C-alpha positions in Angstrom: 40.0 9.6 6.4 42.0 8.2 9.3 45.6 7.1 8.6 47.8 5.2 11.0 50.5 2.5 11.0 50.1 -0.5 13.2 52.8 -2.5 15.0 53.4 -4.7 12.0 54.3 -1.6 9.9 51.1 -1.8 7.9 49.5 1.5 6.9 45.8 1.6 7.5 43.5 4.2 5.8 40.0 4.1 7.3 37.1 6.0 5.8 35.4 6.8 9.1 32.1 7.6 7.6 31.7 3.9 6.9 32.5 2.9 10.6 29.6 2.1 12.9 31.7 1.7 16.1 35.3 1.2 17.3 36.5 -0.9 20.2 39.7 -0.4 22.1 41.0 -3.4 24.0 44.1 -3.0 26.1 46.5 -5.9 26.2 49.6 -6.2 28.5 51.9 -4.4 26.0 49.7 -2.5 23.5 46.1 -2.0 22.3 43.9 -3.8 19.8 41.7 -1.3 18.0 38.8 -2.9 16.0 36.9 -0.9 13.4 33.4 -2.2 12.7 31.9 -1.2 9.4 28.4 -0.6 7.9 26.8 -3.9 7.1 27.9 -5.5 10.3 30.1 -8.2 8.6 33.3 -6.3 8.3 35.8 -5.8 11.1 39.4 -4.6 10.8 41.5 -5.1 13.9 44.8 -3.4 14.3 47.4 -3.8 17.1 48.9 -0.4 18.0 50.9 1.2 20.8 49.4 3.5 23.4 50.4 6.6 21.5 48.7 5.5 18.3 45.6 4.4 20.2 45.4 7.8 21.7 45.9 9.4 18.3 43.0 7.3 16.8 40.7 8.2 19.7 41.4 11.9 19.4 40.7 11.8 15.6 37.5 9.9 16.1 36.2 12.3 18.7 37.2 15.2 16.5 35.3 13.6 13.6 32.2 13.3 15.8 32.4 16.9 16.9 33.1 18.4 13.4 31.2 15.9 11.3 34.3 15.2 9.2 
């Protein structure tokens, strides 16, 4: 599970085993991270700061390496 809070103070809990891919899009002041889920019809975008975007990327890479 991946937990983070977006810039709107909304807590997200993402079960990363259900994620097919993640997109990081940089905007002038922050990042939009979009989680795409199994089934292809479900996308959850979240606007986060650079620190949170880096945290998410590190956790995702760690999940790929460890399988968790």
